N, C-alpha and C positions, 0 to 999 in steps of 0.2 A: 327378917329377910337376910339371907346369906349373900355374901359378895360374889360367890362363884357364879359365873355366867349370868350376871345381872347387867342389862343394858337398858337405860331409860330411853323411852321413845317420846313420850309427851308428859308434861307436867301441868297441873292446873293451879297456878299460884293464886288466882283470883278466889278460888274456893276457900283457901285458908284465910284470906282477907275478909270475905263476906260471911263466913260461918265459923262457929265454934265446933271443932271436930270432936265428937264424944267417943266414937269407936271406929276402928277401921277393919275392913275385911279384904281378903284377897279373892278375886273371882276370875275364873277362866272366861274366855269369850269365844262365841261360836262364829268362826270366820270361814270364808271360801278361799281357795288357793291363791288367787291373784292378790287378795287383800292381805294375806300373810306376807307375800313377797314385798308388797308396798310398805307394810309395817316394818319389815327388816331394814328397809332403806330409810326409815324414820319419817315417813310421810303420813302423819296422823295429827289430828287436833281435837282436843276435848274442851276447848274454851267455852263453847256455847252448849255443851251437852248436859243432860240430866237423866236421872234414872227413875223408872216407875216399876211398881209391882202389879202385874195383871194376871189374874187366874192362877195365882201361886207360882208364877214365873217372873224373873227379873229381866227387864229390857233397858237398854241404853239408847236414848234418842239424841240426835244431833251430833253424834261422833263422826267427824269427817275423816275418811281414809281416801287419799288421792288415788285415782286409778293408776294401775301399773302400766307403764308405757309400752311394754312388750306383751300386754295381756289381750289386746284387741277385743274379740267378741266375748271373752271370758270375764271381762271386767263387770263388776256389779255397780249399782248406784252408790256414789260416795257417801250419801247421807242415809242409807237404809237403816232400819231399826235392827239392832243386833241383840241377841240373847246372851245374858250373862249366866255363867254356870256356878251355882252355889249349892251347898247342901240344904236339904229341906228344913232342918232346924234353924239354919242361919236365915233363910227366907222368912220363916215364921217369926223369928225374933225381930227382924227388920220391919216386917209388916205390922207387928204389934206396936213397935216404937213409932212408926210413921203415922199411926192413927192418932197419936198424942199431938196436941196443937203445937205447931212451931218446928216440928222435926221433919227433915227431908233427907234424901240420900243423894250424895254428889260424888262424881268420879274425881279422884285426886291425882292419879298418875297411871300411865300405861307403860309397861316394860316387858322385856323379854327375860324369862327365867328359864335358862337352858334353851330348849327349842320351843317353849310354849309362850304364847302371848297372854299376859295377865293384866288385870285392871285392879288397882287398889281403890276401893270405894269407902266412903266415910259416912257414918250417921251424923248428921249435922243439925245444929240449931242456929237460926239466923241471928246475926249481930245487929245491934242498934247503931245509929250514927255515932253516938258517944263512945261506943266500944271501938269503932274503927278509928276515931280520933286518938284514942289511947294507944292503939297499935302503931299509928303513924308517929306519935310522939316517942314511943319506945325505939322505933327504927331510927329516927333522927338522933336520939340520944346515943344509941350504939354507934352510929356512923361518926358522930362527933368524937366519941371516946377513941375509936379506931384512928381517926385523923390526928388527935392529940398524941396518941401513942406512937404513931408513925413519925411525927415531927420531932418528938423527944429522942427517938432512936437514930436520927440521922447523924 
């Protein structure tokens, strides 16, 4: 991802905590006019969302886009199912992997790339409880090291 015209709209930190991300893909998203305006204002949440492949097409469920306040009758349902735009070979690859036990597809972040709204999705495998404990321990260790470094440099 280049840094030119990149603006993060929503990030899913919980996905990286709950899953091992094996592979990432960039997908376009099919939106209506007022949804795009609302996205530009940063009114989007992907915390509770998930992705499914149905009839050779990829859909995102539970992605909340707040209604645009000046949109009146043109506003769509905030939780409607949205289609993700991927190449056919990427969809085939993802559907082949998700048939394997334990794999799922999760949205990682939503961002503006130039004038387009993109979703970064990840092929993920679920973590066990002990894996999560290791992540928490690493995070605490890093935090302590940063704290020590800060105290020494005062």
